[in-house]
C-alpha positions in Angstrom: 26.1 54.2 15.0 27.1 51.5 12.6 25.6 51.2 9.2 23.9 48.0 10.1 22.0 49.7 12.9 21.5 52.8 10.9 19.3 51.1 8.4 17.4 49.3 11.3 17.7 45.7 10.1 18.5 44.1 13.5 16.0 46.3 15.3 13.3 45.3 12.8 14.1 41.7 13.3 14.0 42.2 17.1 10.6 43.9 16.7 9.3 41.2 14.6 10.4 38.6 17.1 8.7 40.5 19.9 5.5 40.7 17.9 5.6 37.0 17.2 5.9 36.4 21.0 3.0 38.7 21.5 1.0 36.7 18.9 1.6 33.6 20.9 0.5 35.4 24.1 -2.7 36.6 22.3 -3.6 33.0 21.8 -2.3 31.6 25.1 -4.3 33.9 27.4 -7.8 33.1 25.9 -6.8 29.5 25.8 -5.9 29.5 29.5 -9.0 31.4 30.5 -11.3 29.0 28.6 -9.6 26.1 30.2 -11.1 27.0 33.6 -14.5 25.6 32.7 -15.2 22.0 33.2 -15.5 19.7 30.2 -16.3 16.0 30.0 -16.8 13.1 27.6 -19.2 10.3 28.6 -19.1 6.9 27.0 -21.9 4.4 27.6 -19.8 1.2 27.3 -22.7 -1.2 27.0 -24.6 0.7 24.3 -21.6 1.6 22.1 -20.6 -1.1 19.6 -17.1 0.2 18.7 -14.7 1.4 21.4 -11.4 2.3 19.7 -10.0 3.8 22.8 -10.5 0.8 25.1 -9.0 -2.7 25.0 -9.8 -5.6 27.2 -13.7 -5.5 27.1 -16.0 -8.2 26.0 -19.0 -7.7 23.7 -22.0 -5.7 25.0 -24.6 -7.6 27.0 -27.8 -6.6 28.9 -28.4 -7.1 32.6 -30.8 -5.9 35.3 -28.9 -2.6 35.7 -28.8 -1.9 31.9 -26.3 -2.6 29.1 -22.8 -3.5 30.2 -19.5 -5.1 29.1 -17.5 -7.7 31.0 -13.9 -6.7 31.5 -10.9 -9.1 31.1 -8.2 -9.2 33.7 -6.5 -6.1 32.2 -8.5 -3.2 30.7 -6.7 -0.3 29.2 -8.5 3.0 28.5 -7.2 6.0 26.5 -8.7 9.4 27.5 -9.1 12.6 25.6 -6.4 15.2 26.6 -8.9 17.6 28.2 -6.2 19.2 30.5 -4.8 18.9 34.0 -6.2 17.8 36.4 -7.8 15.0 34.5 -10.2 12.5 36.0 -11.5 9.1 34.9 -14.9 8.3 36.5 -16.1 4.7 36.0 -19.5 3.1 36.7 -18.7 -0.5 37.5 -20.0 -3.5 39.4 -18.1 -6.4 41.0 -20.4 -9.2 40.1 -19.4 -12.3 42.2 -21.1 -15.3 43.7 -22.1 -14.9 47.4 -19.6 -17.4 48.5 -16.7 -15.7 46.7 -14.6 -12.7 47.9 -15.4 -9.3 46.5 -13.6 -8.2 43.3 -10.5 -6.1 43.6 -9.1 -3.6 41.0 -5.6 -2.1 40.8 -5.2 1.1 38.7 -2.0 2.5 37.2 -1.3 5.5 34.9 2.0 6.8 33.5 3.9 4.3 35.7 2.2 5.5 38.9 0.1 3.3 41.1 -3.4 4.8 41.7 -4.3 2.3 44.5 -6.4 -0.8 45.0 -10.2 -0.7 45.3 -12.7 -3.3 46.6 -15.6 -3.4 44.1 -19.0 -4.0 45.7 -21.4 -6.5 44.3 -23.8 -3.6 43.5 -23.1 -0.8 41.0 -20.5 1.7 42.3 -18.6 4.7 40.9 -14.8 4.9 40.9 -13.0 8.2 40.4 -9.3 8.4 39.5 -7.2 11.5 39.2 -4.5 10.9 36.7 -0.9 12.0 37.5 0.6 15.1 35.9 3.0 12.9 33.9 0.0 11.3 32.1 -0.9 14.6 30.5 2.3 14.5 28.4 0.9 11.5 26.6 -1.0 12.3 23.4 -3.9 10.4 24.9 -3.6 9.9 28.7 -4.0 6.3 29.6 -5.2 4.4 32.6 -4.9 0.6 33.1 -7.2 -1.5 35.4 -6.2 -4.9 36.6 -8.9 -6.9 38.3 -9.3 -10.3 40.0 -11.0 -13.0 37.9 -13.8 -15.4 38.4 -15.8 -17.8 36.2 -19.6 -17.2 36.2 -21.7 -20.3 36.4 -22.3 -21.9 33.0 -19.7 -19.6 31.4 -16.4 -20.8 30.1 -14.8 -17.4 30.3 -12.5 -16.0 33.1 -13.9 -12.5 33.7 -13.1 -9.5 35.8 -15.7 -6.8 36.7 -18.7 -5.3 34.9 -18.3 -1.9 33.2 -21.3 0.4 32.5 -19.9 3.9 31.8 -16.7 5.9 31.5 -16.5 9.6 31.9 -13.3 11.5 31.4 -13.3 15.1 32.6 -11.0 17.9 33.8 -11.3 20.4 36.6 -12.6 22.0 38.5 -9.9 24.8 38.2 -7.3 25.9 38.4 -6.7 23.9 35.2 -4.1 24.0 32.4 -4.3 22.7 28.9 -2.7 19.4 27.9 0.7 20.0 26.1 -0.2 18.4 22.7 -3.4 20.2 21.8 -2.0 23.4 23.3 1.1 23.2 21.2 -1.0 22.9 18.0 -3.3 25.8 19.0 -0.4 28.1 19.9 1.3 27.2 16.6 -1.9 28.0 14.7 -1.9 31.5 16.3 1.7 32.1 15.3 1.0 30.9 11.8 -2.1 33.2 11.6 0.2 36.2 12.4 2.9 35.0 9.9 0.3 34.5 7.2 -1.2 37.9 7.8 2.2 39.5 7.5 3.0 37.5 4.4 -0.1 38.8 2.8 1.1 42.4 3.4 -1.0 43.3 6.4 0.6 45.8 8.8 1.9 44.5 12.1 -0.9 46.1 14.2 -3.7 44.7 12.1 -1.9 41.3 11.9 -1.9 41.2 15.7 -5.6 42.2 15.7 -6.3 39.2 13.4 -4.3 37.0 15.7 -6.2 38.3 18.7 -9.5 37.4 17.1 -8.2 34.0 16.3 -7.1 33.6 19.9 -10.5 34.6 21.3 -12.2 32.1 19.0 -9.9 29.4 20.3 -10.6 30.4 23.9 -14.4 30.3 23.4 -14.1 26.9 21.8 -11.9 25.7 24.6 -14.5 26.8 27.1 -17.6 25.6 25.3 -16.5 22.8 23.0 -13.3 21.5 24.5 -13.6 17.8 23.6 -14.2 18.8 20.0 -11.4 21.3 20.1 -8.7 19.0 21.5 -9.7 16.3 19.0 -9.3 18.6 16.0 -6.6 20.8 17.5 -3.9 20.0 14.9 -6.3 20.9 12.1 -6.3 24.5 13.3 -2.7 24.6 11.9 -3.9 23.8 8.4 -5.8 27.1 7.3 -3.0 29.6 8.1 -0.5 27.1 6.7 -2.5 26.9 3.5 -2.5 30.7 3.2 1.3 30.7 3.6 1.8 28.1 0.9 -0.8 29.5 -1.5 0.0 33.2 -1.2 2.9 33.2 -3.7 0.6 31.5 -6.2 -2.3 33.9 -5.6 -0.1 37.0 -5.6 1.7 35.7 -8.7 -1.6 35.3 -10.5 -2.5 38.9 -9.7 0.9 40.3 -10.9 0.7 38.3 -14.1 -2.7 39.8 -14.9 -1.0 43.2 -14.7 2.1 42.1 -16.7 1.8 38.8 -18.4 4.7 37.0 -19.9 4.9 37.1 -23.7 3.5 34.0 -25.4 5.3 32.0 -28.0 2.8 33.0 -30.7 3.6 36.7 -29.9 7.4 36.2 -30.0 7.7 34.3 -33.3 5.2 33.2 -36.0 4.3 29.5 -36.3 6.1 28.3 -39.5 4.9 25.4 -41.6 6.8 22.2 -41.1 7.4 21.6 -44.8 7.2 23.3 -48.1 5.9 20.1 -49.8 3.1 18.6 -47.8 2.1 15.9 -50.3 4.4 13.1 -49.0 3.0 13.6 -45.5 -0.6 13.8 -46.7 -0.2 10.7 -48.9 1.4 8.7 -46.1 -1.2 9.7 -43.5 -4.0 8.9 -46.0 -2.5 5.5 -46.8 -2.1 4.7 -43.1 -5.7 5.7 -42.6 -6.9 3.4 -45.4 -4.7 0.5 -44.3 -6.0 0.9 -40.7 -9.6 0.7 -41.8 -8.8 -2.3 -44.0 -7.2 -4.0 -40.9 -10.5 -3.3 -39.1 -12.3 -5.4 -41.7 -9.8 -8.3 -42.1 -8.0 -8.6 -38.8 -8.2 -12.2 -37.5 -10.5 -12.7 -34.4 -8.9 -13.1 -31.0 -9.2 -16.6 -29.5 -12.0 -16.8 -26.8 -11.1 -16.8 -23.1 -8.3 -15.2 -21.2 -5.1 -15.2 -23.2 -3.1 -12.0 -22.5 -0.1 -13.2 -24.7 -2.2 -13.3 -27.9 -1.7 -9.7 -29.0 -2.4 -9.8 -32.7 -5.6 -7.9 -33.5 -7.6 -7.0 -30.3 -7.0 -3.3 -31.0 -9.3 -3.4 -34.0 -11.0 -6.9 -34.1 -13.9 -5.6 -32.1 -15.0 -3.8 -35.3 -16.0 -7.1 -36.9 -18.4 -7.9 -34.0 -20.7 -5.1 -35.2 -23.4 -5.8 -37.7 -22.0 -5.7 -41.2 -24.1 -2.6 -42.4 -22.5 -0.6 -39.6 -19.0 -1.8 -40.7 -19.6 -0.7 -44.2 -21.1 2.6 -43.1 -17.8 3.3 -41.2 -15.7 2.6 -44.2 -18.0 4.8 -46.3 -17.6 7.7 -43.9 -13.8 7.6 -44.1 -13.8 7.4 -47.9 -16.4 10.2 -48.1 -14.2 12.4 -45.9 -11.1 11.9 -48.0 -13.1 12.4 -51.2 -14.6 15.6 -49.9 -11.1 16.9 -48.9 -9.8 16.2 -52.4 -12.6 17.5 -54.6 -14.1 20.4 -52.6 -13.0 23.8 -53.8 -10.1 25.5 -52.0 -10.4 28.7 -50.1 -7.7 31.5 -50.4 -4.7 30.9 -48.3 -5.2 32.0 -44.7 -9.0 32.2 -45.0 -11.1 30.2 -42.6 -14.7 29.7 -43.8 -15.8 29.2 -40.2 -14.1 32.3 -38.8 -15.9 35.7 -39.1 -13.6 38.7 -39.2 -12.9 40.3 -35.8 -14.5 37.4 -33.9 -12.8 35.2 -31.3 -11.5 31.7 -32.3 -14.5 30.0 -30.5 -17.6 31.7 -29.1 -17.7 32.1 -25.3 -20.6 29.6 -25.1 -18.7 26.8 -26.8 -17.4 25.1 -23.6 -20.9 25.2 -22.1 -22.5 23.8 -25.3 -19.9 21.0 -25.5 -20.3 20.2 -21.8 -24.1 19.9 -21.7 -24.2 18.3 -25.2 -21.6 15.7 -24.1 -23.4 14.9 -20.8 -26.6 14.4 -22.7 -24.9 12.0 -25.1 -23.1 10.1 -22.4 -26.2 9.8 -20.2 -28.6 8.7 -23.0 -26.3 5.9 -24.4 -24.8 4.1 -21.4 -22.4 1.2 -21.9 -23.9 -2.2 -21.2 -20.8 -3.5 -19.5 -17.4 -2.4 -18.2 -14.0 -4.1 -18.1 -11.8 -4.4 -15.1 -12.9 -4.7 -11.4 -16.1 -2.6 -11.5 -18.0 -5.2 -9.5 -15.7 -4.6 -6.6 -17.2 -1.3 -5.7 -20.7 -2.7 -5.0 -19.3 -5.3 -2.6 -16.7 -3.2 -0.8 -18.2 0.2 -0.4 -21.5 -0.9 1.4 -19.3 -2.7 3.9 -17.5 0.5 4.9 -14.5 0.8 2.5 -13.5 4.5 1.9 -9.9 4.2 0.8 -8.3 2.8 -2.3 -4.8 4.2 -2.6 -4.4 3.7 -6.3 -7.2 6.2 -6.9 -7.3 7.9 -3.6 -9.6 10.9 -4.2 -11.6 9.2 -7.0 -12.7 6.4 -4.6 -13.1 8.7 -1.6 -15.3 11.3 -3.4 -17.6 8.6 -4.9 -17.9 6.8 -1.5 -18.9 10.1 0.2 -21.3 11.0 -2.6 -23.0 7.6 -2.3 -23.3 7.9 1.4 -24.9 11.3 0.9 -27.3 10.1 -1.8 -27.8 6.6 -0.7 -31.6 7.1 -0.5 -31.6 7.8 -4.3 -28.9 5.5 -5.6 -29.2 1.9 -4.4 -25.7 0.8 -5.5 -22.3 2.6 -5.4 -21.9 1.7 -9.1 -24.7 4.1 -9.9 -22.7 7.0 -8.4 -19.7 5.8 -10.6 -22.0 6.1 -13.6 -23.2 9.6 -12.6 -19.7 10.9 -12.0 -18.5 9.5 -15.3 -21.2 11.5 -17.1 -20.4 14.7 -15.3 -16.7 14.2 -15.8 -17.4 13.7 -19.5 -19.1 17.1 -19.6 -16.0 18.7 -18.0 -13.8 16.9 -20.4 -15.7 18.2 -23.5 -15.5 21.8 -22.0 -11.8 21.2 -21.6 -11.4 20.2 -25.2 -12.7 23.7 -26.1 -10.1 25.3 -23.9 -7.4 23.2 -25.5 -8.7 23.9 -29.0 -8.8 27.6 -28.4 -5.2 27.5 -27.0 -3.6 25.4 -29.7 -5.6 26.4 -32.7 -4.9 29.6 -34.7 -8.5 29.9 -36.1 -11.9 28.3 -35.6 -11.3 25.4 -38.1 -8.1 24.4 -36.3 -9.8 24.6 -32.9 -12.7 22.4 -34.0 -10.2 19.9 -35.5 -8.4 19.6 -32.1 -11.8 19.2 -30.3 -12.8 16.5 -32.8 -9.4 14.7 -32.4 -9.7 14.7 -28.6 -13.2 13.4 -28.8 -12.3 10.6 -31.2 -10.1 8.6 -28.9 -10.8 5.3 -27.1 -10.7 7.1 -23.7 -14.1 8.7 -24.5 -15.7 5.4 -23.6 -15.1 6.0 -19.9 -17.7 8.8 -19.9 -20.6 6.7 -21.2 -21.6 5.7 -17.6 -18.6 3.4 -17.6 -18.2 2.0 -14.1 -14.5 2.4 -13.4 -12.0 4.8 -11.8 -10.6 6.5 -15.0 -13.0 9.3 -15.8 -11.8 11.9 -13.3 -8.1 11.2 -14.0 -8.7 11.6 -17.7 -10.3 15.0 -17.2 -7.6 16.1 -14.8 -4.9 14.9 -17.2 -6.4 17.0 -20.0 -6.2 20.1 -17.9 -2.6 19.3 -16.8 -1.7 19.1 -20.5 -3.4 22.4 -21.2 -1.8 24.1 -18.1 1.7 22.9 -19.2 1.2 24.5 -22.6 -0.1 27.7 -21.1 2.6 27.9 -18.6 5.3 27.3 -21.2 3.8 30.2 -23.2 3.9 32.4 -20.1 0.1 32.7 -19.8 -0.4 30.7 -16.6 1.3 30.6 -13.2 3.3 27.7 -12.1 1.2 27.6 -9.0 -1.9 26.7 -11.1 0.1 24.0 -12.9 1.4 22.7 -9.6 -2.1 22.5 -8.2 -3.4 20.6 -11.2 -0.4 18.3 -11.3 -0.9 17.5 -7.7 -4.6 16.8 -8.0 -4.3 14.5 -11.0 -2.3 11.7 -9.3 -4.6 12.0 -6.2 -7.4 10.9 -8.6 -5.3 8.1 -9.9 -1.7 7.2 -9.4 -1.0 6.8 -13.2 -1.0 10.6 -13.5 2.3 10.6 -11.6 3.8 10.0 -15.0 2.9 13.6 -16.0 5.8 14.6 -13.6 8.5 14.7 -16.4 6.3 17.0 -18.5 5.8 19.4 -15.6 9.6 19.5 -15.0 10.3 20.1 -18.7 7.7 22.9 -18.7 9.5 24.6 -15.9 12.9 24.2 -17.6 11.6 25.4 -20.9 10.0 28.4 -19.3 13.2 29.2 -17.4 15.2 29.0 -20.6 13.0 31.6 -22.2 13.6 34.1 -19.5 16.3 36.8 -19.9 19.7 35.4 -19.0 20.6 37.8 -16.2 17.6 36.9 -14.0 16.6 33.6 -15.5 17.1 31.4 -12.4 15.6 34.0 -10.0 12.3 33.9 -11.9 12.6 30.1 -12.2 13.1 29.6 -8.5 10.2 32.0 -7.7 8.0 29.9 -10.0 9.2 26.7 -8.4 8.5 28.0 -4.9 5.0 29.0 -6.0 4.2 25.6 -7.7 5.6 23.5 -4.9 3.7 25.6 -2.3 0.4 25.2 -4.2 1.0 21.4 -4.5 2.0 21.1 -0.9 -1.1 23.0 0.2 -3.4 20.6 -1.7 -1.5 17.6 -0.4 -1.8 18.9 3.2 -5.5 19.5 2.8 -6.1 16.0 1.4 -3.9 14.4 4.2 -5.9 16.4 6.8 -9.2 15.1 5.4 -7.8 11.5 5.5 -6.7 11.8 9.1 -10.0 13.3 10.1 -11.6 10.2 8.5 -9.6 7.9 10.6 -6.8 7.0 8.1 -3.9 5.4 10.0 -0.5 3.9 9.5 -1.9 0.4 9.2 -4.2 1.4 6.3 -1.2 3.2 4.7 1.0 0.1 4.8 -1.9 -2.1 3.4 -2.5 0.5 0.7 1.1 0.5 -0.4 1.0 -3.3 -0.7 -2.0 -2.9 -3.1 -0.4 -0.3 -5.4 1.0 -2.9 -7.8 -2.3 -4.8 -8.0 -2.7 -8.4 -7.0 1.1 -9.3 -7.0 2.4 -5.9 -5.8 4.7 -5.7 -8.8 4.3 -2.3 -10.6 6.7 -2.6 -13.5 6.9 -5.2 -16.2 9.9 -7.7 -15.8 12.6 -7.0 -18.4 13.5 -10.6 -19.5 11.7 -13.2 -17.4 8.4 -13.5 -15.6 8.2 -14.6 -12.0 4.5 -15.2 -11.3 1.2 -15.7 -13.2 0.3 -12.0 -13.0 3.3 -11.1 -15.2 2.1 -12.3 -18.6 5.3 -11.6 -20.6 8.6 -9.8 -20.4 9.3 -6.3 -21.6 11.7 -7.5 -24.3 9.4 -10.0 -26.0 7.2 -10.3 -29.1 4.0 -10.6 -27.1 4.8 -7.3 -25.4 5.5 -5.6 -28.8 2.1 -6.8 -30.0 0.4 -5.5 -26.9 2.0 -2.1 -27.3 0.8 -1.9 -30.9 -2.7 -3.1 -30.1 -3.1 -0.7 -27.1 -2.2 2.3 -29.3 -4.5 1.0 -32.1 -7.4 0.8 -29.6 -7.1 4.2 -28.0 -5.6 6.3 -30.7 -5.2 4.3 -34.0 -3.4 7.0 -36.0 -1.7 9.3 -33.4 1.7 7.6 -32.9 1.8 6.6 -36.6 1.2 10.2 -37.7 3.9 11.5 -35.4 6.4 9.0 -36.8 5.4 9.9 -40.4 5.7 13.7 -39.9 9.0 13.4 -38.0 10.5 11.1 -40.7 9.3 13.3 -43.6 9.9 16.8 -42.1 12.2 16.6 -39.1 13.9 19.9 -39.9 10.5 21.6 -40.1 9.4 20.1 -36.8 12.6 21.5 -35.1 11.9 24.9 -36.6 8.3 24.7 -35.2 9.6 23.7 -31.8 11.9 26.7 -31.7 9.0 29.0 -32.5 6.6 27.2 -30.2 8.6 25.7 -27.3 5.4 24.3 -25.8 5.7 21.5 -28.3 8.8 20.3 -26.3 6.7 20.2 -23.2 3.9 18.3 -25.0 6.4 15.8 -26.5 7.9 15.2 -23.0 4.4 14.4 -21.7 3.7 12.1 -24.6 7.0 10.3 -24.0 6.5 10.0 -20.3 3.0 8.6 -20.5 3.8 6.4 -23.4 6.6 4.8 -21.4 4.1 4.2 -18.5 1.7 2.5 -20.9 4.4 0.1 -22.2 6.2 -0.6 -18.9 3.4 -0.9 -16.3 2.5 -4.4 -15.3 -1.4 -4.8 -15.4 -2.8 -7.8 -13.6 -5.2 -8.6 -16.4 -2.9 -7.9 -19.3 -3.2 -4.9 -21.6 -6.3 -6.2 -23.5 -8.5 -6.4 -20.3 -6.7 -3.5 -18.6 -6.6 -1.2 -21.7 -8.3 1.6 -19.7 -5.5 1.6 -17.1 -2.9 2.2 -19.8 -5.0 4.6 -22.0 -3.8 8.1 -20.8 -1.0 8.2 -23.4 -3.7 8.8 -26.1 -4.2 12.4 -24.9 -0.7 13.8 -25.5 -0.1 11.7 -28.6 -3.3 12.8 -30.1 -2.6 16.5 -29.3 0.9 16.3 -30.7 -0.2 14.5 -33.9 -3.0 17.1 -34.4 -0.8 20.0 -33.9 1.8 18.8 -36.3 -0.8 18.1 -39.0 -2.2 21.6 -38.6 1.2 23.0 -39.4 1.3 21.6 -42.9 1.0 24.4 -45.4 -2.5 25.5 -46.3 -3.9 23.6 -49.3 -5.5 20.4 -50.5 -2.8 18.0 -49.1 -3.2 19.4 -45.6 -7.0 19.1 -45.8 -6.7 15.5 -47.1 -4.4 14.5 -44.2 -6.7 16.2 -41.6 -9.8 14.5 -43.1 -8.2 11.0 -43.2 -6.9 11.3 -39.7 -10.1 12.6 -38.1 -12.4 10.4 -40.2 -10.6 7.1 -39.3 -10.3 8.1 -35.6 -14.0 9.1 -35.3 -15.2 5.9 -36.9 -12.9 3.8 -34.8 -14.0 5.5 -31.5 -17.7 5.5 -32.5 -17.5 1.7 -33.2 -15.7 1.1 -29.9 -18.4 3.0 -28.0 -21.3 1.4 -29.9 -19.9 -2.1 -29.2 -20.3 -1.4 -25.5 -23.6 0.4 -25.8 -25.1 -2.6 -27.7 -23.6 -5.0 -25.2 -21.7 -6.9 -27.8 -18.8 -9.0 -26.4 -16.1 -10.1 -28.7 
């Protein structure tokens, strides 16, 4: 016996093939047995307003024999694939004047003539048996062609009257239609494969498949119209298991043997030995930014997207002057405290008790409920953008908006469910914004605990993430940016954790797939996810680096594909079709369909200026001033003053490279996307870059050496950012337009 056969490999493969065929048989037999019962679908044509499976009928009318529809010369009917034989049973009437000949109808299906019938002047029933070839159509079709006449006083040329359509199969012997049967058999094979993939022994895997087959057989016998309509969705659950299993099993293995983190491998060095230049530069930048808040020239009234001089801070002057002075006083007081307060010994955190965790376990919950209370009690008085669109489109039946697919869909479904409580869809938008804000605040605690080395650093990161312009979208702000902001924060956190080796790539893949489904702008996190995977691969031992990397990649792609498959299935169940897809693609770029800003010359009035132009430079500056006034400036200061130290820190904490890639990718989106209203009125569309830029700036400042300079820089940064964000929110809460 050869070595190949000695170890049994071909025989095992042959055995697995036979068991796969047996799995198909375990589904096919119950399916065929259940098919022998008779099933039918009845459509009352006169009482049903929408008939998507029938063409050639007029609007419903009422007559002496009940509700009906007139037919045109040609009427086409698509039937459910209930099996073979399949019958179409029609209740019709050949209404004609007494002096006219009776109506005639010719029927065809799958290219076969089903005969010509004389339709009496009184209601009659027609029964057609569709040919076997029709069952190979996804929806078997029958076409009726009738003679025409013009009723007295009616300008229309009409055929016959239709009352009811029944499509049924049987009686037996009957066989399933090929298309639903293929899906159901495939689902059984996938159930067996998923069971084997999960490590279940062959006998038990076949037992699971047999149970699945019996379930399908019962549904085919008792609920056949429902089963054949949803047949392809039976493929989804076992396919999800196959795609998600590497992720779930990987999570279990990593709990037993986690990767080493960056903090465990190497300490986190300070970025410079002399922090005073950085501290002074950040403090000066803070003071100049606050001064610009007070003296910036007002923007001209009206819509002028090319005037990008001061709108990032000029709103501050619209507040009452006592509040303006209070904000300046807060910043000065924070800097003064940082300078004059006594110093603690190096490495000591006054907020951290010995032996305690960085943040108490209740911190995320406290931030979540505290944030939701704040966001609910102080709602904004107005929103920018197209918020009024939701109250006009959703009540008319709109459920899709491809730019924010899941965001729009979830809110529409919530409003339909709670319509008795919430009169307008915009009220659901406000509710979701508050809840999303609570999740965001809980997420800041996770990020703070991950990036901070002690309680003070964690609280600084939480404060920095709360003091950005994006926080406005949680104050019952009626727009589609709350959920994507929350999802983006968790994508950033997951990338950091994965780069450290403390999270599976499947989790990151799942989050990175969900975020752009909430809003398409999150697609720009793609480069960060790719860099995280490459950095993690680089940190693996050289001999098995790419084996681990490809395993992670398979896990992440599988998790993302599973989520995408689930979402697509929901869309198809909710009648999403190719026409809607084409229409949605045309809307992705807004009113003009153009997504990216022109480089040198504009082509229509929705392109307000070119990429290489002074108005565009002004818009970039103002956008960053509005959402994160000191983040980008701080990164530039630290990089210029301590570039070697930043490189040392990146070698010790490679997750910085991932975060920098995310900041670069989203910043490029914010400066290259072409908003219909211009950056000033579409600031929220371009605001996601504030998250990675703020995190990167905060992390770099926290790696200044312990001492007074570091404390001054942190106080100046956080004080200015908090006053700016609070003023921006207060402006909207008070309803002040500027």
